[in-house]
N, C-alpha and C positions, 0 to 999 in steps of 0.2 A: 458803250461796249461794241466791239467789232464781232464779226461772225466767228472768228477764231476763239474769242473769249467765251462765246456761248458753247462752242464745240468742246472747249476745255472743261467747262462746267459740266456738260453732259457726260463727258468721259470720266471725270473725277468723282462725280456724284450720281453715277448711274443707279446705285442702290436705292437712293431716295426716289428717283423717277420710276424704277421698276416696282418698288413697294406701293407707291401711290397709284400706279396703273393697275396693279393686282387688286388693291383695295377698291378701286372704281369698278373693276369687272365684277368682283364678288358682291359688292353692294348692289349693283344693277341686277345681277342674277338673283340675289336673295329677295330683292323687291319684287321681281317678276314672279318668283315662286310663291311668295306669301300673298300676292295681290289676288283679289277676287276676280274671276273671269267675268267680263262684261260683254253682253250681246247687243247688237244694234239692228233695228228693223226700220224700214223706211216706206212711206207712202208718197206717191207722186200725184200732183194736182195740175190741172190745166186751167188757165184763166182765159176767158173769152168775153167779148163785148158784142153788142148789137152793131152790125156794120152795114153800110149802104151797098148799093149795087156797083158803084164806080170803083175803079182801082184806087183812086185817091182816098175815098172814104174807107176802103179796106185797109189801106196803109195807115191812115190816121187811127183806125180802130186797133191795129196791131201795136202801135206805139202806146196807145192808151192802156192796153192790156199789160205791156211790159212795165209801165209806171205803176200799175196797180199791184204787180207782183211784189215790188219792194214794200208796199204797205201791208200786204197780206202776210208776208214772212214775219213782220213785226207783230202782227195780230195773232199769229199762230202760237206764239210763246207767251201771250198775255194771260193774266190770272183768270179772266172770265172764261176763255176758251178751255184752258186746262181744267178748271173746276167743272165745267160742263162735261168734259171728257171723262173725268174721274167719276162724276155722278152717274153717267150713262153706263158705266161698267160696274158700279157698286163697289168701288175700291176704297180701302181704308187709307187714303192718302190725302195730302194737301198740295196745292200748287207749289208751295215752297219746297216740298219734297222732290219736285221734278226740276228744280233749278239746276242748270248745267247739264241736264240729261236730255233736254228737248232742244233740237235745232231745226230751224227752217232755212233752207239754202236755195236760192234761186239758181236755175240753170242759165248760164250766161247766154245772152242774145236770143233767148226764147221766152215764151210765156208760161214756162213750166217751173215749178219749184217743188222741193222735197221736204217732207217732215220726217225727221229721224228721232228715234227714242232709244236711249241707252239704258239697259237694265241687266241685273245679274240673272234674271229669268228670261229666256228667249221668248216664251209664250206671252209674258207680260209686256215685253217690249213691242211685240207684234200688235197686241190688243190696244195698247196705248197709242201707237202710231195710227191705227185705223180710227180709233175713237176721236183723236184730235183732228184728223182730216175731216171726219164726218161733221163734227161740231163747227169746224171752221167754215165748211160749205154753208151750213145753216146761218152762221153769223154774217157771212158775206152777203147772202141773199137779203137778210134783214137790213143791212146797212146800205146796199146799193139800190134797193127798191124805193123810188121817190114817194110812193104812197101805196096803201094796201090795194092789192089786186093789179098793180101796175108791174109790167115786166122790168126786172132790174137792168140797169145799164151795163153791169158786168157781173159775172158769176164765175165760180170755181167748181171744177168737176174732178172727182177722183178718177184718174186714168190708170192707176196701178196701185192695187192694194198691197199692204205689207205682207211679207212672207216670214215664216218662222226661221230665224237665223240658225244655221247649223254649226257655225264656228265663232269663237269669241274674237272680238276686235281688239281687246286689251286683256291682259298685258301682251305687248308685242315683244317677246323675249329677245329675238334677234336684234331688233332695233334698240332695245334698252341696253343690251350687252355692248353693242357697238358704241352707243352714246356713253356708257360707263367707261369704256376703254378710252375714248377721246377725252372725256372730262378728267379721268384719272391721269392720263398722260400729260395733259396741259397743266393740271394741278401739280404733278410731280416736277415738271420743268420749272414752274413758278416757285415751288418750294426750294428746288435746287439753286436757282438764281438768288432767292432771298437768303438761303443759308450761306451761299458764297459771299454775298455782300455783307452779311453779319459776322462772317468768320474773321476773327482778328488774330489768327495764329500765323506763325512764320512758315512760309512754304517756298520761298525763293531766295536765291543769293542776293538779288537786287534789294529786296526788302530788308534782309538781314544786314547788309552793308550799310544801308541808310540808317537803320535803327542804332547799330553799334558804333558807327563812325570809324570802323576799322575793317580791314579786308577779311574775306573768308579764307581761312588757312586750308581747310579740307572738308570733305564730305564723307560720311560713312553710310553705306547703304544698309537697309534693313536686312538682317540675317537671323532667321529663326534659330539657327544653331547656337547663337550667343545666349539664348535662354537656358540652354542646357550646360554650356561651357563658355565662360566669359573669355578665356584666352584663345587666340587664334593660333593654329598650328602652322606657322610660317614655313616650316621646313617641309611640309607635305605637298608643296606645289603652289600653284597660283589660284587665288579665288578673288571674288570681287571685294570682300572685306579686307583681305590681306593686302591687295594692291592699293586700296584706299588709304590704309595706314602707311604704306611705303610712300605714297605720294605726299601724305601729310608730313612724314619724316623729311622728305626732300624739300618741302616748302618752308620748313623751319629756318633754313639757312638764309632765306630772303627776307625774314622779318627785320633783322638788324644786320646788315651786311658787314659793317665794320666791327661790331661786337655781338656776334650771334648769341642768343640766350642759351644758357646751359642749365639753369635751375628754373623749372616751369611749374606753375600751379595750374591744375585742371579743375575748373569749377563750373557751376551752372546756376540757373535761376532758382530752380526747385528740384527736389529729389525726383528720380525716375527719368532723367533725360539722357542717361548713358555716360555720365562723367567717369564713373569708376571703371567701366569697361573700356572707355577711351584711354584712360590713364594706363591701364594694364597693357593694352595692345600697342599703344604708342611706345611704351618702354620696350616691348618685345621687338617692335620694328626698328628702333634705334640700336638695340643690342644685336640685331641681325646684321647690321652694317659694320659690326666689329667694335662697337664702343661699350664701355662699362657703364651700367645704368643702376642708379639706386631708385627704387620705387617706394615712396613713403605714403603711408595711409594716415593723412592728417584730418580725416573726417572723424573727429572724436565724439560724434553724436550717433552716427549709424555706420560704423566701419564695415567694409565688405571685402577688402583686398585679401586678407588672410583666408577668408572663407572661400573666395573664388580660386585661390592658388593652392589650397590645401596646406596652409601653413599655420603655425601657432600664433594666435592672436592675443593671448593673455599677457604678453610682454611686448614692449615696443616703444613707440614715441612718447606716450605719456609717462612710461617708466623712466625714460632718460631725462625728460624735462623735469620730473619731480625729484631727480637726483638719486633715484633708487637703483640705477644700474648704469653701466657704461655702454657706449654705442656698440663696442665690439661684442658685448655680452648678448645683445638682443637682435643684432643684424643677422638676418637669415639668408642663406643661399637658396634660390628657387631652383626648380627643375629645368629652368631655361638658361642656356649659356649667357654669361655676362650680365645677368640680372640678379641683384640683391634686393631684399625686401625688408623694410622697416615697418612692421605692423603697427596698429594703433595702440595696442596695450589696453589696460583697464580704462573704462570710461570715467573721466574725471568730472568733478562737479563744476569746474571752472575752465572749460576748454579755451575760451577767448583769452583769459589771463595767461594760460600756459603758452599758447601760440604767440602771444605778444611779448613774451618775456625775453630777457637777454640770453637765457639758456637756449631758446629757440634760434636766435641769431647765430650763436656759437655752433649749434648743431648743424645748421644749414651750411655754415662756413666749413665745418669739418667734412661734411658730405661732398661739398664742392671740391675739396682738396683730394678726396679719395677716388671720386668717380668723374668720368667724362661728362655725364649728364645726370641730373636729379629731377625726377618726375614726381610731383606731389599731388595726391588725390585729396582735394580740399572739400569742405562742406559747401552746400548750396548757399548762395549769397542772400537770398531774400528772407529765409526763416531766421538765420542767425548771422552774427558778424564775424565768425571765425575766419572765413575765407578772405574777407577784406583785410583783417588784421594780419594774416599770413602773407597776403599778396604784396605788401610793401617790403617784405624781406627777401623776395625772390627777384629774378630777372624780369619776370612778367607773367601774366595770367592768360590762359586760353579759356574762353567761355563756351561751354557746350550748349547747343540749342537743339531741341528735338523737333524734327520736321512735323508740321501739322498738329502740334500739341502746345508748344511754348507760345504764349501770347506775346503780342508786340510790346505791350506795356511792361511785361515782365523782363524782356530783354533790355528795354530802356532803363528800367530801375536797377537791374543787376549791374550793367555797365556803369551806370551812374554811381552806384555804391563803391565800385572799384576806383573810379576817378576822384571821388570825393575824398578818399584817403591818400591820394597821390600814387596809387598803384599804376603800373604800366599794363595796359590791355594790349596784348600782342595780336590778338585776332579771335575769330570765332570758328567753331567746328559745328557743322550741321549734321546731326546724326539721324539714323533710321529714315533715310530718304527712300522714296519709291524707286524701284529698279525698272519700272515700265511707265510709259506715258510721257506727256509733256513735262519737262522739268526734271526728268529722271537723270540719275547719275549712274552710268553703266560702265562696267569693266568687262570686256569680252576677251576670250583667249582662244587661239586656234593652234593646233599642233599638226605637224606633218610627221612622216615616218622617221625623219632624220634628226630634227632638232626642233624644240619649241619656238614658236614665233608668237610674240606678245603684241596684242593690239589693245591700246588704251583708248576708250571713248569716254570722255568726261568733260562736261561744260564747267566743272567747278574751277579749274585752273587751266591755263595754257602754258604752264611752265614745264620745260623738258627736265626729266630726271637728272639729278647731279648729286655727287657725293656730299655728305655733310662736311662741315669744316673740320679739318684735322686738329685734334687736340692732343697735347702731350707727345707730339712726334709720331702719332699713329698714322698709318697709311691704309686706307681701305681699298681693297681690290675690287 
């Protein structure tokens, strides 16, 4: 991975990093607040040896004392010295109780060393430090004296008694919080990288092209307004979503130059990827160019077109396929110019059989004769076979993929299902793409006081807008 990859991960997954950092801070702060304050008291000892009158003897004696310091620091934390110190103070403790709380530290390049005691009670820390120092002095004299009544070759002297500490040495709240911040930040970055490596959803055009084996026809940016109203008001001016569908409309002419598709099935891998919204707004975008469009709700499992367009959904496709009504009886005019809608009708018990019947073929042929374009909202490909059965009867299928949610293997399986039945996969549509950050697909517009000037910024395609193929002698201005 390059530096840019790490920056992209940090930018796209900053919430994970921020959350981990906050957790680290709060954990460190909580640990500091609940921890018992500990106090430290220290006694300092001086090691001396009997030295001669010459400079050389004095030097040798100093080296001997420094060597003795290393041994005495080990002796100070031994069980014998600690037990003697405890007994001298009459404390109800054992040497094991002092494990990790007593340290003997030599002062570098000197014959001094410190004995430090850590305890929750400052007075007890002071008393233990003095007691251990005193017992160590006695211990050293006994070990260094070659015989009774003979001057020891080395001795230790307490040169600085322990004082009662006035402030706790732990917890160090500032240090702990800083450490918690660093640990949380590093953990967050590690989690973000791990999450990115384990993320198998589609987030780029390159990945989608490779998985589907066909080109990306268009991208649709995330628009929270679509949650309230599925249809885009193309006549109200320019918006990112509207221009995305206009670009999608333009790109349709390049799918099959000699024989442009006129009957399109819009499908997806799973529900919730935006196929119905895409079918509706693609129909409106084509109609905006002056073509007549029939929008067919062929999702006979979970139909949504009639609901989104405020039309009657109780009669429609299933009614015609079952022979209970003619097309003219159930075809509805929408509130949008040039767009007629064939709702789903009652939910049948056998959707796949109805869509695969000869009645369905005749109905599609009839719609092709009546309208310039037919856009069919089909069922998702993975849960049921309805869309695959229908796709072989149309000019081709467009597979909708939701950015950051549809998994790679789901795209592969969905496209594979279409190809296994011999259907034509025209391309893919990436929906709900981010409008900011790396890989975003943006549409910006600038206006002056005289006339609107349109600026399109989109890495999705590099195709200049052009009119759709003229059908039935129509000319689009």
